[in-house]
DRENRO-109103 format. One record per atom (N, C-alpha, C): residue number from 1; residue in one letter; x, y, z; atom name. Coordinates in steps of 0.2 Angstrom, whole numbers. Layout:
# DRENRO-109103
<vexti NUM, a, <X, Y, Z>, CA>
...
# end
This chain:
# DRENRO-109103
<vexti 1, m, <581, 609, 533>, N>
<vexti 1, m, <578, 607, 527>, CA>
<vexti 1, m, <578, 603, 521>, C>
<vexti 2, s, <581, 600, 520>, N>
<vexti 2, s, <580, 592, 516>, CA>
<vexti 2, s, <574, 591, 513>, C>
<vexti 3, f, <571, 590, 509>, N>
<vexti 3, f, <568, 584, 508>, CA>
<vexti 3, f, <566, 582, 508>, C>
<vexti 4, a, <570, 577, 508>, N>
<vexti 4, a, <568, 571, 511>, CA>
<vexti 4, a, <564, 570, 518>, C>
<vexti 5, a, <567, 575, 523>, N>
<vexti 5, a, <562, 575, 530>, CA>
<vexti 5, a, <557, 579, 532>, C>
<vexti 6, l, <552, 579, 524>, N>
<vexti 6, l, <547, 584, 521>, CA>
<vexti 6, l, <542, 577, 520>, C>
<vexti 7, s, <547, 571, 519>, N>
<vexti 7, s, <544, 565, 514>, CA>
<vexti 7, s, <539, 562, 518>, C>
<vexti 8, a, <534, 556, 517>, N>
<vexti 8, a, <528, 554, 519>, CA>
<vexti 8, a, <534, 549, 525>, C>
<vexti 9, e, <538, 545, 523>, N>
<vexti 9, e, <539, 542, 524>, CA>
<vexti 9, e, <545, 542, 533>, C>
<vexti 10, s, <546, 550, 532>, N>
<vexti 10, s, <550, 552, 535>, CA>
<vexti 10, s, <545, 556, 543>, C>
<vexti 11, r, <543, 557, 540>, N>
<vexti 11, r, <538, 562, 544>, CA>
<vexti 11, r, <534, 556, 548>, C>
<vexti 12, i, <534, 548, 544>, N>
<vexti 12, i, <527, 543, 546>, CA>
<vexti 12, i, <534, 541, 552>, C>
<vexti 13, k, <539, 538, 550>, N>
<vexti 13, k, <547, 539, 552>, CA>
<vexti 13, k, <545, 541, 563>, C>
<vexti 14, s, <545, 547, 561>, N>
<vexti 14, s, <546, 552, 566>, CA>
<vexti 14, s, <541, 553, 572>, C>
<vexti 15, r, <534, 549, 568>, N>
<vexti 15, r, <529, 549, 573>, CA>
<vexti 15, r, <528, 544, 576>, C>
<vexti 16, l, <530, 537, 572>, N>
<vexti 16, l, <531, 529, 576>, CA>
<vexti 16, l, <535, 531, 583>, C>
<vexti 17, q, <541, 535, 580>, N>
<vexti 17, q, <544, 536, 586>, CA>
<vexti 17, q, <540, 540, 593>, C>
<vexti 18, d, <540, 545, 589>, N>
<vexti 18, d, <533, 550, 596>, CA>
<vexti 18, d, <533, 546, 599>, C>
<vexti 19, l, <527, 543, 591>, N>
<vexti 19, l, <523, 537, 600>, CA>
<vexti 19, l, <522, 530, 601>, C>
<vexti 20, n, <532, 531, 600>, N>
<vexti 20, n, <533, 522, 602>, CA>
<vexti 20, n, <530, 520, 602>, C>
<vexti 21, m, <530, 516, 596>, N>
<vexti 21, m, <526, 513, 590>, CA>
<vexti 21, m, <531, 507, 588>, C>
<vexti 22, s, <530, 499, 583>, N>
<vexti 22, s, <532, 502, 583>, CA>
<vexti 22, s, <529, 501, 574>, C>
<vexti 23, a, <532, 500, 570>, N>
<vexti 23, a, <529, 499, 565>, CA>
<vexti 23, a, <526, 493, 559>, C>
<vexti 24, v, <526, 484, 567>, N>
<vexti 24, v, <523, 480, 562>, CA>
<vexti 24, v, <517, 481, 567>, C>
<vexti 25, a, <517, 488, 571>, N>
<vexti 25, a, <509, 487, 577>, CA>
<vexti 25, a, <503, 494, 570>, C>
<vexti 26, l, <507, 500, 568>, N>
<vexti 26, l, <502, 504, 562>, CA>
<vexti 26, l, <502, 497, 554>, C>
<vexti 27, a, <507, 493, 555>, N>
<vexti 27, a, <504, 492, 549>, CA>
<vexti 27, a, <497, 484, 549>, C>
<vexti 28, k, <495, 484, 556>, N>
<vexti 28, k, <492, 478, 557>, CA>
<vexti 28, k, <486, 484, 557>, C>
<vexti 29, l, <488, 489, 563>, N>
<vexti 29, l, <480, 496, 562>, CA>
<vexti 29, l, <478, 497, 557>, C>
<vexti 30, a, <484, 499, 547>, N>
<vexti 30, a, <484, 499, 542>, CA>
<vexti 30, a, <480, 495, 539>, C>
<vexti 31, g, <481, 490, 539>, N>
<vexti 31, g, <478, 483, 538>, CA>
<vexti 31, g, <483, 483, 527>, C>
<vexti 32, i, <491, 485, 530>, N>
<vexti 32, i, <496, 485, 523>, CA>
<vexti 32, i, <497, 479, 529>, C>
<vexti 33, p, <503, 476, 520>, N>
<vexti 33, p, <507, 471, 526>, CA>
<vexti 33, p, <514, 478, 528>, C>
<vexti 34, a, <518, 474, 535>, N>
<vexti 34, a, <523, 475, 535>, CA>
<vexti 34, a, <528, 477, 533>, C>
<vexti 35, s, <531, 470, 527>, N>
<vexti 35, s, <538, 473, 524>, CA>
<vexti 35, s, <535, 480, 520>, C>
<vexti 36, r, <528, 481, 514>, N>
<vexti 36, r, <529, 487, 512>, CA>
<vexti 36, r, <530, 492, 518>, C>
<vexti 37, l, <527, 490, 521>, N>
<vexti 37, l, <528, 497, 529>, CA>
<vexti 37, l, <539, 500, 527>, C>
<vexti 38, n, <540, 493, 528>, N>
<vexti 38, n, <543, 492, 530>, CA>
<vexti 38, n, <550, 495, 526>, C>
<vexti 39, l, <546, 495, 519>, N>
<vexti 39, l, <551, 495, 514>, CA>
<vexti 39, l, <551, 505, 511>, C>
<vexti 40, g, <545, 505, 514>, N>
<vexti 40, g, <544, 511, 515>, CA>
<vexti 40, g, <547, 516, 520>, C>
<vexti 41, l, <550, 514, 524>, N>
<vexti 41, l, <551, 519, 533>, CA>
<vexti 41, l, <560, 519, 531>, C>
<vexti 42, n, <563, 513, 529>, N>
<vexti 42, n, <569, 513, 526>, CA>
<vexti 42, n, <572, 515, 521>, C>
<vexti 43, n, <567, 521, 516>, N>
<vexti 43, n, <567, 524, 513>, CA>
<vexti 43, n, <569, 521, 505>, C>
<vexti 44, l, <566, 511, 504>, N>
<vexti 44, l, <568, 509, 500>, CA>
<vexti 44, l, <562, 510, 493>, C>
<vexti 45, r, <558, 510, 496>, N>
<vexti 45, r, <553, 512, 490>, CA>
<vexti 45, r, <547, 518, 495>, C>
<vexti 46, e, <544, 519, 489>, N>
<vexti 46, e, <540, 527, 492>, CA>
<vexti 46, e, <533, 523, 494>, C>
<vexti 47, f, <530, 529, 498>, N>
<vexti 47, f, <524, 522, 497>, CA>
<vexti 47, f, <519, 527, 493>, C>
<vexti 48, s, <512, 524, 492>, N>
<vexti 48, s, <510, 525, 485>, CA>
<vexti 48, s, <507, 532, 490>, C>
<vexti 49, i, <501, 533, 485>, N>
<vexti 49, i, <496, 539, 488>, CA>
<vexti 49, i, <494, 538, 492>, C>
<vexti 50, s, <491, 532, 492>, N>
<vexti 50, s, <484, 530, 500>, CA>
<vexti 50, s, <486, 529, 503>, C>
<vexti 51, d, <494, 523, 503>, N>
<vexti 51, d, <495, 520, 509>, CA>
<vexti 51, d, <501, 527, 513>, C>
<vexti 52, a, <504, 531, 508>, N>
<vexti 52, a, <505, 537, 512>, CA>
<vexti 52, a, <500, 543, 517>, C>
<vexti 53, e, <495, 542, 512>, N>
<vexti 53, e, <487, 546, 517>, CA>
<vexti 53, e, <487, 546, 524>, C>
<vexti 54, r, <483, 536, 520>, N>
<vexti 54, r, <483, 531, 526>, CA>
<vexti 54, r, <485, 533, 531>, C>
<vexti 55, l, <491, 531, 533>, N>
<vexti 55, l, <497, 532, 537>, CA>
<vexti 55, l, <498, 537, 540>, C>
<vexti 56, l, <500, 544, 537>, N>
<vexti 56, l, <500, 549, 541>, CA>
<vexti 56, l, <494, 553, 543>, C>
<vexti 57, g, <485, 551, 542>, N>
<vexti 57, g, <483, 552, 545>, CA>
<vexti 57, g, <479, 548, 551>, C>
<vexti 58, l, <481, 542, 548>, N>
<vexti 58, l, <482, 537, 555>, CA>
<vexti 58, l, <484, 537, 559>, C>
<vexti 59, t, <494, 539, 558>, N>
<vexti 59, t, <498, 539, 565>, CA>
<vexti 59, t, <496, 548, 568>, C>
<vexti 60, k, <494, 551, 563>, N>
<vexti 60, k, <490, 561, 567>, CA>
<vexti 60, k, <486, 559, 574>, C>
<vexti 61, t, <481, 557, 569>, N>
<vexti 61, t, <476, 553, 575>, CA>
<vexti 61, t, <474, 552, 582>, C>
<vexti 62, l, <482, 545, 581>, N>
<vexti 62, l, <485, 540, 585>, CA>
<vexti 62, l, <489, 546, 588>, C>
<vexti 63, q, <490, 552, 587>, N>
<vexti 63, q, <498, 556, 592>, CA>
<vexti 63, q, <489, 560, 596>, C>
<vexti 64, e, <487, 563, 593>, N>
<vexti 64, e, <480, 566, 596>, CA>
<vexti 64, e, <477, 565, 600>, C>
<vexti 65, c, <474, 559, 602>, N>
<vexti 65, c, <472, 555, 603>, CA>
<vexti 65, c, <477, 551, 611>, C>
<vexti 66, r, <482, 553, 609>, N>
<vexti 66, r, <488, 551, 616>, CA>
<vexti 66, r, <489, 558, 619>, C>
<vexti 67, d, <486, 564, 617>, N>
<vexti 67, d, <487, 569, 618>, CA>
<vexti 67, d, <480, 568, 624>, C>
<vexti 68, a, <477, 569, 619>, N>
<vexti 68, a, <469, 568, 625>, CA>
<vexti 68, a, <468, 566, 630>, C>
<vexti 69, f, <472, 559, 629>, N>
<vexti 69, f, <470, 555, 634>, CA>
<vexti 69, f, <475, 558, 640>, C>
<vexti 70, a, <480, 561, 640>, N>
<vexti 70, a, <488, 562, 644>, CA>
<vexti 70, a, <481, 565, 648>, C>
<vexti 71, p, <482, 568, 656>, N>
<vexti 71, p, <489, 558, 656>, CA>
<vexti 71, p, <489, 554, 659>, C>
<vexti 72, l, <483, 549, 656>, N>
<vexti 72, l, <481, 541, 655>, CA>
<vexti 72, l, <487, 540, 652>, C>
<vexti 73, p, <489, 534, 652>, N>
<vexti 73, p, <494, 536, 644>, CA>
<vexti 73, p, <490, 527, 639>, C>
<vexti 74, l, <491, 531, 635>, N>
<vexti 74, l, <489, 528, 628>, CA>
<vexti 74, l, <492, 521, 625>, C>
<vexti 75, s, <492, 517, 626>, N>
<vexti 75, s, <500, 510, 621>, CA>
<vexti 75, s, <493, 510, 616>, C>
<vexti 76, t, <502, 511, 611>, N>
<vexti 76, t, <501, 508, 607>, CA>
<vexti 76, t, <506, 503, 603>, C>
<vexti 77, k, <506, 495, 607>, N>
<vexti 77, k, <510, 490, 606>, CA>
<vexti 77, k, <502, 484, 606>, C>
<vexti 78, d, <496, 485, 605>, N>
<vexti 78, d, <489, 481, 603>, CA>
<vexti 78, d, <488, 486, 598>, C>
<vexti 79, p, <486, 483, 593>, N>
<vexti 79, p, <483, 487, 587>, CA>
<vexti 79, p, <477, 483, 585>, C>
<vexti 80, e, <473, 480, 590>, N>
<vexti 80, e, <469, 478, 591>, CA>
<vexti 80, e, <462, 483, 594>, C>
<vexti 81, q, <468, 486, 601>, N>
<vexti 81, q, <467, 488, 605>, CA>
<vexti 81, q, <464, 497, 603>, C>
<vexti 82, l, <469, 498, 598>, N>
<vexti 82, l, <470, 508, 595>, CA>
<vexti 82, l, <464, 505, 591>, C>
<vexti 83, r, <465, 500, 586>, N>
<vexti 83, r, <456, 499, 581>, CA>
<vexti 83, r, <452, 499, 585>, C>
<vexti 84, n, <451, 497, 589>, N>
<vexti 84, n, <443, 496, 595>, CA>
<vexti 84, n, <440, 504, 596>, C>
<vexti 85, l, <444, 505, 598>, N>
<vexti 85, l, <444, 513, 601>, CA>
<vexti 85, l, <446, 516, 595>, C>
<vexti 86, l, <447, 520, 588>, N>
<vexti 86, l, <445, 522, 584>, CA>
<vexti 86, l, <441, 521, 580>, C>
<vexti 87, d, <441, 512, 580>, N>
<vexti 87, d, <434, 512, 575>, CA>
<vexti 87, d, <425, 514, 583>, C>
<vexti 88, h, <428, 512, 589>, N>
<vexti 88, h, <420, 518, 592>, CA>
<vexti 88, h, <420, 523, 591>, C>
<vexti 89, m, <426, 528, 589>, N>
<vexti 89, m, <427, 534, 589>, CA>
<vexti 89, m, <422, 534, 585>, C>
<vexti 90, e, <424, 535, 580>, N>
<vexti 90, e, <421, 536, 571>, CA>
<vexti 90, e, <414, 535, 575>, C>
<vexti 91, h, <412, 529, 573>, N>
<vexti 91, h, <403, 525, 575>, CA>
<vexti 91, h, <402, 531, 580>, C>
<vexti 92, n, <405, 535, 583>, N>
<vexti 92, n, <399, 538, 590>, CA>
<vexti 92, n, <401, 544, 589>, C>
<vexti 93, n, <406, 547, 583>, N>
<vexti 93, n, <408, 554, 580>, CA>
<vexti 93, n, <412, 556, 587>, C>
<vexti 94, i, <416, 554, 588>, N>
<vexti 94, i, <416, 557, 596>, CA>
<vexti 94, i, <427, 558, 591>, C>
<vexti 95, t, <427, 565, 598>, N>
<vexti 95, t, <437, 566, 594>, CA>
<vexti 95, t, <439, 568, 599>, C>
<vexti 96, p, <447, 566, 597>, N>
<vexti 96, p, <453, 568, 601>, CA>
<vexti 96, p, <447, 574, 607>, C>
<vexti 97, a, <445, 578, 602>, N>
<vexti 97, a, <443, 587, 607>, CA>
<vexti 97, a, <439, 586, 613>, C>
<vexti 98, d, <434, 579, 612>, N>
<vexti 98, d, <428, 575, 616>, CA>
<vexti 98, d, <433, 573, 622>, C>
<vexti 99, i, <436, 567, 625>, N>
<vexti 99, i, <440, 565, 628>, CA>
<vexti 99, i, <444, 570, 628>, C>
<vexti 100, r, <447, 576, 625>, N>
<vexti 100, r, <455, 578, 628>, CA>
<vexti 100, r, <448, 581, 633>, C>
<vexti 101, q, <442, 586, 633>, N>
<vexti 101, q, <436, 588, 638>, CA>
<vexti 101, q, <435, 582, 643>, C>
<vexti 102, i, <433, 575, 642>, N>
<vexti 102, i, <428, 574, 648>, CA>
<vexti 102, i, <437, 575, 651>, C>
<vexti 103, v, <447, 573, 651>, N>
<vexti 103, v, <447, 567, 652>, CA>
<vexti 103, v, <450, 576, 660>, C>
<vexti 104, q, <449, 583, 655>, N>
<vexti 104, q, <454, 589, 657>, CA>
<vexti 104, q, <445, 589, 663>, C>
<vexti 105, r, <442, 585, 664>, N>
<vexti 105, r, <434, 584, 669>, CA>
<vexti 105, r, <434, 583, 673>, C>
<vexti 106, i, <437, 579, 674>, N>
<vexti 106, i, <442, 572, 676>, CA>
<vexti 106, i, <446, 574, 683>, C>
<vexti 107, f, <450, 574, 678>, N>
<vexti 107, f, <457, 574, 679>, CA>
<vexti 107, f, <457, 585, 686>, C>
<vexti 108, n, <453, 590, 682>, N>
<vexti 108, n, <454, 595, 684>, CA>
<vexti 108, n, <449, 597, 686>, C>
<vexti 109, g, <444, 594, 688>, N>
<vexti 109, g, <439, 591, 695>, CA>
<vexti 109, g, <432, 601, 690>, C>
<vexti 110, k, <431, 602, 682>, N>
<vexti 110, k, <430, 604, 681>, CA>
<vexti 110, k, <424, 604, 675>, C>
# end
């Protein structure tokens, strides 16, 4: 495995593909300019440490939420809707594990 594959830029790009999410939607959700995100994703400029931490954390949380909601789909197409979800989770101290437990209870009858 190359060092490039371990870079924040490569990991974020891979997570975007996994989430089926556009860079524009992630930029809106993260509150950073799409141009700055695209420069990093295209390996033209490294992300700042703060941008990298924010984007890595955000994409990890989105993956965890997507997995927690399964078998229900979590759309990554609407950043405003995702922001509402994440803000509500933070405000009410709800974790992806909490969501997973409720969804499993609904679908497994436990």
